[in-house]
Biopython code that builds the backbone (N, CA, C, O; Angstrom):
import numpy as np
from Bio.PDB.StructureBuilder import StructureBuilder

atoms = [
    (1, "MET", "N", (13.966, 67.964, 10.268)),
    (1, "MET", "CA", (14.638, 67.581, 9.039)),
    (1, "MET", "C", (13.891, 66.383, 8.460)),
    (1, "MET", "O", (13.558, 65.437, 9.175)),
    (2, "SER", "N", (13.640, 66.438, 7.180)),
    (2, "SER", "CA", (12.907, 65.377, 6.497)),
    (2, "SER", "C", (13.869, 64.501, 5.695)),
    (2, "SER", "O", (14.702, 65.006, 4.942)),
    (3, "LEU", "N", (13.746, 63.192, 5.866)),
    (3, "LEU", "CA", (14.581, 62.247, 5.125)),
    (3, "LEU", "C", (13.763, 61.604, 4.017)),
    (3, "LEU", "O", (12.573, 61.340, 4.192)),
    (4, "ASN", "N", (14.401, 61.352, 2.871)),
    (4, "ASN", "CA", (13.713, 60.600, 1.828)),
    (4, "ASN", "C", (13.682, 59.130, 2.241)),
    (4, "ASN", "O", (14.332, 58.741, 3.211)),
    (5, "ARG", "N", (12.931, 58.321, 1.509)),
    (5, "ARG", "CA", (12.742, 56.925, 1.934)),
    (5, "ARG", "C", (14.047, 56.135, 1.935)),
    (5, "ARG", "O", (14.221, 55.235, 2.756)),
    (6, "CYS", "N", (14.956, 56.456, 1.035)),
    (6, "CYS", "CA", (16.245, 55.752, 0.992)),
    (6, "CYS", "C", (17.123, 56.144, 2.178)),
    (6, "CYS", "O", (17.800, 55.300, 2.764)),
    (7, "GLU", "N", (17.106, 57.426, 2.525)),
    (7, "GLU", "CA", (17.858, 57.880, 3.700)),
    (7, "GLU", "C", (17.292, 57.238, 4.969)),
    (7, "GLU", "O", (18.036, 56.792, 5.842)),
    (8, "GLU", "N", (15.973, 57.203, 5.050)),
    (8, "GLU", "CA", (15.315, 56.592, 6.209)),
    (8, "GLU", "C", (15.672, 55.111, 6.318)),
    (8, "GLU", "O", (15.945, 54.615, 7.411)),
    (9, "ALA", "N", (15.671, 54.408, 5.187)),
    (9, "ALA", "CA", (16.018, 52.980, 5.179)),
    (9, "ALA", "C", (17.465, 52.775, 5.618)),
    (9, "ALA", "O", (17.760, 51.844, 6.369)),
    (10, "LEU", "N", (18.366, 53.637, 5.155)),
    (10, "LEU", "CA", (19.773, 53.505, 5.534)),
    (10, "LEU", "C", (19.972, 53.811, 7.021)),
    (10, "LEU", "O", (20.732, 53.121, 7.699)),
    (11, "LEU", "N", (19.300, 54.828, 7.521)),
    (11, "LEU", "CA", (19.389, 55.147, 8.949)),
    (11, "LEU", "C", (18.872, 53.975, 9.785)),
    (11, "LEU", "O", (19.491, 53.610, 10.785)),
    (12, "ASN", "N", (17.756, 53.388, 9.389)),
    (12, "ASN", "CA", (17.221, 52.227, 10.105)),
    (12, "ASN", "C", (18.194, 51.056, 10.045)),
    (12, "ASN", "O", (18.366, 50.336, 11.028)),
    (13, "TYR", "N", (18.827, 50.868, 8.896)),
    (13, "TYR", "CA", (19.812, 49.799, 8.746)),
    (13, "TYR", "C", (20.971, 50.008, 9.718)),
    (13, "TYR", "O", (21.412, 49.065, 10.377)),
    (14, "LEU", "N", (21.458, 51.232, 9.806)),
    (14, "LEU", "CA", (22.562, 51.526, 10.724)),
    (14, "LEU", "C", (22.151, 51.290, 12.174)),
    (14, "LEU", "O", (22.934, 50.770, 12.970)),
    (15, "GLU", "N", (20.930, 51.670, 12.512)),
    (15, "GLU", "CA", (20.446, 51.466, 13.881)),
    (15, "GLU", "C", (20.334, 49.978, 14.211)),
    (15, "GLU", "O", (20.536, 49.577, 15.357)),
    (16, "ASP", "N", (20.015, 49.167, 13.215)),
    (16, "ASP", "CA", (19.846, 47.723, 13.424)),
    (16, "ASP", "C", (21.155, 46.939, 13.360)),
    (16, "ASP", "O", (21.180, 45.761, 13.716)),
    (17, "HIS", "N", (22.242, 47.572, 12.915)),
    (17, "HIS", "CA", (23.538, 46.900, 12.760)),
    (17, "HIS", "C", (24.612, 47.697, 13.505)),
    (17, "HIS", "O", (25.220, 48.604, 12.937)),
    (18, "PRO", "N", (24.844, 47.357, 14.778)),
    (18, "PRO", "CA", (25.763, 48.132, 15.621)),
    (18, "PRO", "C", (27.172, 48.305, 15.050)),
    (18, "PRO", "O", (27.773, 49.366, 15.217)),
    (19, "ASP", "N", (27.705, 47.288, 14.384)),
    (19, "ASP", "CA", (29.052, 47.429, 13.813)),
    (19, "ASP", "C", (29.083, 48.485, 12.720)),
    (19, "ASP", "O", (30.020, 49.278, 12.634)),
    (20, "GLU", "N", (28.048, 48.488, 11.885)),
    (20, "GLU", "CA", (27.967, 49.494, 10.820)),
    (20, "GLU", "C", (27.782, 50.884, 11.429)),
    (20, "GLU", "O", (28.415, 51.844, 10.990)),
    (21, "LYS", "N", (26.924, 50.991, 12.428)),
    (21, "LYS", "CA", (26.700, 52.284, 13.079)),
    (21, "LYS", "C", (27.985, 52.790, 13.724)),
    (21, "LYS", "O", (28.304, 53.976, 13.637)),
    (22, "ARG", "N", (28.717, 51.893, 14.369)),
    (22, "ARG", "CA", (29.985, 52.272, 15.007)),
    (22, "ARG", "C", (30.964, 52.828, 13.969)),
    (22, "ARG", "O", (31.631, 53.834, 14.211)),
    (23, "PHE", "N", (31.044, 52.161, 12.805)),
    (23, "PHE", "CA", (31.925, 52.643, 11.743)),
    (23, "PHE", "C", (31.524, 54.050, 11.308)),
    (23, "PHE", "O", (32.369, 54.940, 11.218)),
    (24, "TRP", "N", (30.228, 54.249, 11.036)),
    (24, "TRP", "CA", (29.788, 55.548, 10.526)),
    (24, "TRP", "C", (29.854, 56.633, 11.596)),
    (24, "TRP", "O", (30.124, 57.792, 11.283)),
    (25, "THR", "N", (29.611, 56.274, 12.846)),
    (25, "THR", "CA", (29.774, 57.254, 13.924)),
    (25, "THR", "C", (31.227, 57.717, 13.977)),
    (25, "THR", "O", (31.505, 58.910, 14.097)),
    (26, "SER", "N", (32.134, 56.775, 13.888)),
    (26, "SER", "CA", (33.560, 57.090, 13.884)),
    (26, "SER", "C", (33.922, 57.968, 12.690)),
    (26, "SER", "O", (34.701, 58.912, 12.820)),
    (27, "ARG", "N", (33.360, 57.659, 11.539)),
    (27, "ARG", "CA", (33.658, 58.437, 10.326)),
    (27, "ARG", "C", (33.138, 59.865, 10.455)),
    (27, "ARG", "O", (33.825, 60.811, 10.071)),
    (28, "VAL", "N", (31.939, 60.025, 10.990)),
    (28, "VAL", "CA", (31.371, 61.363, 11.180)),
    (28, "VAL", "C", (32.245, 62.166, 12.143)),
    (28, "VAL", "O", (32.539, 63.333, 11.886)),
    (29, "LEU", "N", (32.656, 61.550, 13.242)),
    (29, "LEU", "CA", (33.515, 62.247, 14.207)),
    (29, "LEU", "C", (34.876, 62.583, 13.605)),
    (29, "LEU", "O", (35.444, 63.638, 13.887)),
    (30, "GLU", "N", (35.393, 61.682, 12.778)),
    (30, "GLU", "CA", (36.665, 61.936, 12.095)),
    (30, "GLU", "C", (36.548, 63.141, 11.165)),
    (30, "GLU", "O", (37.406, 64.024, 11.174)),
    (31, "LEU", "N", (35.496, 63.174, 10.372)),
    (31, "LEU", "CA", (35.288, 64.314, 9.470)),
    (31, "LEU", "C", (35.104, 65.601, 10.263)),
    (31, "LEU", "O", (35.635, 66.646, 9.888)),
    (32, "ASP", "N", (34.353, 65.527, 11.357)),
    (32, "ASP", "CA", (34.117, 66.706, 12.182)),
    (32, "ASP", "C", (35.427, 67.251, 12.739)),
    (32, "ASP", "O", (35.591, 68.463, 12.873)),
    (33, "GLY", "N", (36.358, 66.360, 13.063)),
    (33, "GLY", "CA", (37.650, 66.769, 13.604)),
    (33, "GLY", "C", (38.569, 67.410, 12.581)),
    (33, "GLY", "O", (39.495, 68.137, 12.941)),
    (34, "VAL", "N", (38.316, 67.143, 11.306)),
    (34, "VAL", "CA", (39.137, 67.712, 10.236)),
    (34, "VAL", "C", (38.935, 69.217, 10.152)),
    (34, "VAL", "O", (39.852, 69.960, 9.805)),
    (35, "GLY", "N", (37.746, 69.648, 10.468)),
    (35, "GLY", "CA", (37.429, 71.062, 10.362)),
    (35, "GLY", "C", (36.819, 71.374, 9.016)),
    (35, "GLY", "O", (36.615, 70.484, 8.190)),
    (36, "GLY", "N", (36.536, 72.615, 8.807)),
    (36, "GLY", "CA", (35.858, 73.025, 7.589)),
    (36, "GLY", "C", (34.411, 73.352, 7.899)),
    (36, "GLY", "O", (33.956, 73.226, 9.036)),
    (37, "THR", "N", (33.710, 73.769, 6.885)),
    (37, "THR", "CA", (32.313, 74.125, 7.090)),
    (37, "THR", "C", (31.471, 72.870, 7.214)),
    (37, "THR", "O", (31.780, 71.837, 6.620)),
    (38, "ARG", "N", (30.423, 72.970, 7.978)),
    (38, "ARG", "CA", (29.517, 71.834, 8.132)),
    (38, "ARG", "C", (28.907, 71.474, 6.779)),
    (38, "ARG", "O", (28.665, 70.301, 6.495)),
    (39, "GLU", "N", (28.664, 72.474, 5.956)),
    (39, "GLU", "CA", (28.118, 72.227, 4.611)),
    (39, "GLU", "C", (29.086, 71.401, 3.773)),
    (39, "GLU", "O", (28.676, 70.457, 3.097)),
    (40, "GLY", "N", (30.354, 71.747, 3.815)),
    (40, "GLY", "CA", (31.360, 71.001, 3.063)),
    (40, "GLY", "C", (31.540, 69.589, 3.585)),
    (40, "GLY", "O", (31.692, 68.646, 2.809)),
    (41, "LEU", "N", (31.523, 69.444, 4.912)),
    (41, "LEU", "CA", (31.654, 68.120, 5.514)),
    (41, "LEU", "C", (30.447, 67.253, 5.187)),
    (41, "LEU", "O", (30.590, 66.060, 4.918)),
    (42, "ALA", "N", (29.252, 67.852, 5.208)),
    (42, "ALA", "CA", (28.038, 67.103, 4.866)),
    (42, "ALA", "C", (28.070, 66.666, 3.409)),
    (42, "ALA", "O", (27.588, 65.586, 3.070)),
    (43, "SER", "N", (28.634, 67.498, 2.554)),
    (43, "SER", "CA", (28.759, 67.133, 1.140)),
    (43, "SER", "C", (29.684, 65.928, 0.972)),
    (43, "SER", "O", (29.394, 65.018, 0.195)),
    (44, "THR", "N", (30.791, 65.928, 1.700)),
    (44, "THR", "CA", (31.719, 64.791, 1.658)),
    (44, "THR", "C", (31.039, 63.528, 2.167)),
    (44, "THR", "O", (31.140, 62.467, 1.551)),
    (45, "LEU", "N", (30.344, 63.649, 3.298)),
    (45, "LEU", "CA", (29.662, 62.489, 3.867)),
    (45, "LEU", "C", (28.543, 62.005, 2.948)),
    (45, "LEU", "O", (28.317, 60.801, 2.833)),
    (46, "ASP", "N", (27.845, 62.923, 2.296)),
    (46, "ASP", "CA", (26.804, 62.556, 1.329)),
    (46, "ASP", "C", (27.379, 61.636, 0.259)),
    (46, "ASP", "O", (26.784, 60.606, -0.058)),
    (47, "GLN", "N", (28.522, 61.998, -0.294)),
    (47, "GLN", "CA", (29.150, 61.173, -1.334)),
    (47, "GLN", "C", (29.549, 59.801, -0.790)),
    (47, "GLN", "O", (29.380, 58.789, -1.471)),
    (48, "GLU", "N", (30.073, 59.768, 0.420)),
    (48, "GLU", "CA", (30.473, 58.490, 1.020)),
    (48, "GLU", "C", (29.260, 57.612, 1.319)),
    (48, "GLU", "O", (29.305, 56.398, 1.120)),
    (49, "LEU", "N", (28.183, 58.223, 1.796)),
    (49, "LEU", "CA", (26.960, 57.457, 2.064)),
    (49, "LEU", "C", (26.343, 56.930, 0.772)),
    (49, "LEU", "O", (25.808, 55.822, 0.746)),
    (50, "ARG", "N", (26.416, 57.722, -0.303)),
    (50, "ARG", "CA", (25.911, 57.252, -1.606)),
    (50, "ARG", "C", (26.695, 56.035, -2.077)),
    (50, "ARG", "O", (26.111, 55.065, -2.561)),
    (51, "ALA", "N", (28.006, 56.084, -1.936)),
    (51, "ALA", "CA", (28.841, 54.946, -2.342)),
    (51, "ALA", "C", (28.525, 53.726, -1.482)),
    (51, "ALA", "O", (28.467, 52.604, -1.987)),
    (52, "TYR", "N", (28.325, 53.941, -0.199)),
    (52, "TYR", "CA", (27.975, 52.852, 0.708)),
    (52, "TYR", "C", (26.613, 52.259, 0.336)),
    (52, "TYR", "O", (26.444, 51.039, 0.325)),
    (53, "ALA", "N", (25.643, 53.127, 0.033)),
    (53, "ALA", "CA", (24.309, 52.663, -0.355)),
    (53, "ALA", "C", (24.381, 51.825, -1.627)),
    (53, "ALA", "O", (23.719, 50.792, -1.735)),
    (54, "ALA", "N", (25.181, 52.270, -2.583)),
    (54, "ALA", "CA", (25.339, 51.511, -3.834)),
    (54, "ALA", "C", (25.955, 50.148, -3.546)),
    (54, "ALA", "O", (25.531, 49.142, -4.115)),
    (55, "GLU", "N", (26.948, 50.110, -2.671)),
    (55, "GLU", "CA", (27.590, 48.842, -2.309)),
    (55, "GLU", "C", (26.600, 47.905, -1.622)),
    (55, "GLU", "O", (26.530, 46.723, -1.957)),
    (56, "ARG", "N", (25.838, 48.425, -0.666)),
    (56, "ARG", "CA", (24.855, 47.593, 0.046)),
    (56, "ARG", "C", (23.821, 47.043, -0.939)),
    (56, "ARG", "O", (23.441, 45.875, -0.852)),
    (57, "ASP", "N", (23.367, 47.876, -1.870)),
    (57, "ASP", "CA", (22.370, 47.420, -2.843)),
    (57, "ASP", "C", (22.947, 46.377, -3.792)),
    (57, "ASP", "O", (22.236, 45.456, -4.196)),
    (58, "ARG", "N", (24.221, 46.504, -4.155)),
    (58, "ARG", "CA", (24.842, 45.502, -5.035)),
    (58, "ARG", "C", (24.917, 44.141, -4.348)),
    (58, "ARG", "O", (24.818, 43.106, -5.006)),
    (59, "LEU", "N", (25.090, 44.141, -3.040)),
    (59, "LEU", "CA", (25.212, 42.895, -2.286)),
    (59, "LEU", "C", (23.863, 42.258, -1.960)),
    (59, "LEU", "O", (23.798, 41.079, -1.614)),
    (60, "ALA", "N", (22.792, 43.036, -2.070)),
    (60, "ALA", "CA", (21.462, 42.534, -1.726)),
    (60, "ALA", "C", (20.795, 41.906, -2.947)),
    (60, "ALA", "O", (21.073, 42.297, -4.080)),
    (61, "PRO", "N", (19.917, 40.934, -2.715)),
    (61, "PRO", "CA", (19.136, 40.402, -3.836)),
    (61, "PRO", "C", (18.301, 41.532, -4.452)),
    (61, "PRO", "O", (17.930, 42.473, -3.750)),
    (62, "PRO", "N", (18.003, 41.451, -5.743)),
    (62, "PRO", "CA", (17.280, 42.543, -6.417)),
    (62, "PRO", "C", (15.987, 42.969, -5.714)),
    (62, "PRO", "O", (15.650, 44.152, -5.714)),
    (63, "ASP", "N", (15.272, 42.032, -5.126)),
    (63, "ASP", "CA", (14.017, 42.402, -4.467)),
    (63, "ASP", "C", (14.230, 43.015, -3.078)),
    (63, "ASP", "O", (13.262, 43.408, -2.427)),
    (64, "HIS", "N", (15.471, 43.100, -2.623)),
    (64, "HIS", "CA", (15.764, 43.705, -1.324)),
    (64, "HIS", "C", (16.550, 45.010, -1.437)),
    (64, "HIS", "O", (16.938, 45.583, -0.419)),
    (65, "GLN", "N", (16.788, 45.483, -2.645)),
    (65, "GLN", "CA", (17.515, 46.741, -2.801)),
    (65, "GLN", "C", (16.612, 47.873, -2.335)),
    (65, "GLN", "O", (15.480, 48.014, -2.798)),
    (66, "ARG", "N", (17.127, 48.675, -1.413)),
    (66, "ARG", "CA", (16.268, 49.705, -0.833)),
    (66, "ARG", "C", (16.960, 51.034, -0.574)),
    (66, "ARG", "O", (16.340, 51.974, -0.077)),
    (67, "PHE", "N", (18.235, 51.115, -0.908)),
    (67, "PHE", "CA", (18.973, 52.332, -0.575)),
    (67, "PHE", "C", (19.184, 53.263, -1.766)),
    (67, "PHE", "O", (19.932, 54.235, -1.652)),
    (68, "GLY", "N", (18.560, 52.999, -2.878)),
    (68, "GLY", "CA", (18.657, 53.888, -4.029)),
    (68, "GLY", "C", (19.858, 53.650, -4.910)),
    (68, "GLY", "O", (20.070, 54.389, -5.871)),
    (69, "GLY", "N", (20.645, 52.645, -4.611)),
    (69, "GLY", "CA", (21.774, 52.292, -5.459)),
    (69, "GLY", "C", (22.809, 53.386, -5.632)),
    (69, "GLY", "O", (23.596, 53.352, -6.578)),
    (70, "GLY", "N", (22.817, 54.351, -4.736)),
    (70, "GLY", "CA", (23.795, 55.431, -4.819)),
    (70, "GLY", "C", (23.352, 56.605, -5.670)),
    (70, "GLY", "O", (24.058, 57.609, -5.764)),
    (71, "SER", "N", (22.172, 56.484, -6.299)),
    (71, "SER", "CA", (21.714, 57.568, -7.171)),
    (71, "SER", "C", (20.829, 58.576, -6.440)),
    (71, "SER", "O", (20.492, 59.622, -6.994)),
    (72, "VAL", "N", (20.454, 58.268, -5.211)),
    (72, "VAL", "CA", (19.576, 59.133, -4.434)),
    (72, "VAL", "C", (20.413, 59.934, -3.440)),
    (72, "VAL", "O", (21.330, 59.401, -2.816)),
    (73, "SER", "N", (20.089, 61.209, -3.301)),
    (73, "SER", "CA", (20.821, 62.072, -2.376)),
    (73, "SER", "C", (20.740, 61.554, -0.943)),
    (73, "SER", "O", (19.691, 61.098, -0.488)),
    (74, "MET", "N", (21.852, 61.633, -0.254)),
    (74, "MET", "CA", (21.927, 61.284, 1.167)),
    (74, "MET", "C", (22.301, 62.527, 1.982)),
    (74, "MET", "O", (22.773, 62.425, 3.114)),
    (75, "ARG", "N", (22.079, 63.701, 1.383)),
    (75, "ARG", "CA", (22.493, 64.965, 1.998)),
    (75, "ARG", "C", (21.798, 65.225, 3.332)),
    (75, "ARG", "O", (22.444, 65.605, 4.309)),
    (76, "ASN", "N", (20.475, 65.021, 3.374)),
    (76, "ASN", "CA", (19.761, 65.261, 4.628)),
    (76, "ASN", "C", (20.217, 64.297, 5.714)),
    (76, "ASN", "O", (20.344, 64.680, 6.877)),
    (77, "LEU", "N", (20.462, 63.048, 5.335)),
    (77, "LEU", "CA", (20.965, 62.076, 6.310)),
    (77, "LEU", "C", (22.346, 62.493, 6.805)),
    (77, "LEU", "O", (22.629, 62.407, 8.000)),
    (78, "ALA", "N", (23.199, 62.940, 5.902)),
    (78, "ALA", "CA", (24.537, 63.390, 6.292)),
    (78, "ALA", "C", (24.439, 64.536, 7.304)),
    (78, "ALA", "O", (25.142, 64.535, 8.315)),
    (79, "GLU", "N", (23.576, 65.503, 7.033)),
    (79, "GLU", "CA", (23.415, 66.630, 7.949)),
    (79, "GLU", "C", (22.857, 66.169, 9.292)),
    (79, "GLU", "O", (23.283, 66.649, 10.342)),
    (80, "LEU", "N", (21.901, 65.238, 9.257)),
    (80, "LEU", "CA", (21.329, 64.715, 10.497)),
    (80, "LEU", "C", (22.381, 63.993, 11.335)),
    (80, "LEU", "O", (22.423, 64.150, 12.555)),
    (81, "LEU", "N", (23.225, 63.207, 10.682)),
    (81, "LEU", "CA", (24.264, 62.489, 11.422)),
    (81, "LEU", "C", (25.241, 63.452, 12.081)),
    (81, "LEU", "O", (25.681, 63.212, 13.205)),
    (82, "PHE", "N", (25.587, 64.539, 11.395)),
    (82, "PHE", "CA", (26.456, 65.543, 12.019)),
    (82, "PHE", "C", (25.762, 66.196, 13.211)),
    (82, "PHE", "O", (26.392, 66.449, 14.237)),
    (83, "LEU", "N", (24.474, 66.468, 13.076)),
    (83, "LEU", "CA", (23.744, 67.101, 14.174)),
    (83, "LEU", "C", (23.628, 66.192, 15.390)),
    (83, "LEU", "O", (23.717, 66.661, 16.524)),
    (84, "THR", "N", (23.430, 64.901, 15.164)),
    (84, "THR", "CA", (23.157, 63.998, 16.282)),
    (84, "THR", "C", (24.382, 63.268, 16.812)),
    (84, "THR", "O", (24.393, 62.854, 17.971)),
    (85, "TRP", "N", (25.410, 63.100, 15.994)),
    (85, "TRP", "CA", (26.552, 62.284, 16.413)),
    (85, "TRP", "C", (27.788, 63.093, 16.766)),
    (85, "TRP", "O", (28.802, 62.512, 17.152)),
    (86, "THR", "N", (27.739, 64.397, 16.651)),
    (86, "THR", "CA", (28.897, 65.217, 17.011)),
    (86, "THR", "C", (28.536, 66.104, 18.201)),
    (86, "THR", "O", (27.372, 66.455, 18.391)),
    (87, "PRO", "N", (29.541, 66.461, 18.997)),
    (87, "PRO", "CA", (29.259, 67.352, 20.126)),
    (87, "PRO", "C", (28.863, 68.732, 19.613)),
    (87, "PRO", "O", (29.256, 69.127, 18.515)),
    (88, "PRO", "N", (28.088, 69.462, 20.405)),
    (88, "PRO", "CA", (27.720, 70.822, 20.001)),
    (88, "PRO", "C", (28.971, 71.655, 19.764)),
    (88, "PRO", "O", (29.971, 71.513, 20.468)),
    (89, "SER", "N", (28.903, 72.514, 18.776)),
    (89, "SER", "CA", (30.081, 73.296, 18.403)),
    (89, "SER", "C", (30.296, 74.503, 19.302)),
    (89, "SER", "O", (31.381, 75.084, 19.303)),
    (90, "GLY", "N", (29.286, 74.886, 20.061)),
    (90, "GLY", "CA", (29.434, 76.048, 20.927)),
    (90, "GLY", "C", (29.109, 77.351, 20.226)),
    (90, "GLY", "O", (29.090, 78.413, 20.849)),
    (91, "ARG", "N", (28.853, 77.269, 18.927)),
    (91, "ARG", "CA", (28.478, 78.479, 18.186)),
    (91, "ARG", "C", (27.018, 78.792, 18.461)),
    (91, "ARG", "O", (26.183, 77.893, 18.568)),
    (92, "ARG", "N", (26.728, 80.059, 18.572)),
    (92, "ARG", "CA", (25.335, 80.477, 18.810)),
    (92, "ARG", "C", (24.937, 81.490, 17.792)),
    (92, "ARG", "O", (23.805, 81.973, 17.811)),
]
sb = StructureBuilder()
sb.init_structure("model")
sb.init_model(0)
sb.init_chain("A")
sb.init_seg("    ")
for serial, (resi, resn, name, xyz) in enumerate(atoms, 1):
    if name == "N":
        sb.init_residue(resn, " ", resi, " ")
    sb.init_atom(name, np.array(xyz, "f"), 0.0, 1.0, " ", f" {name:<3s}", serial, name[0])
structure = sb.get_structure()
């Protein structure tokens, strides 16, 4: 799976900030527990990650904005987080 530079920056940010990673891991597991298609859940998470990216960029000085301000897709990152942070579904 290929991530765009904003998705990569956000993933690195989460890896470097354990409290933020813990929150998003919990959110991914919560969404996974709701049920529904993985595509639909990834779409929901994409929107939440975009809002989070916009918030992080608003709080950063202009020369440190790196997450795309919420205008860049976070879909691949959302799908990656579901793949890596949720237990296998058992479907084959």
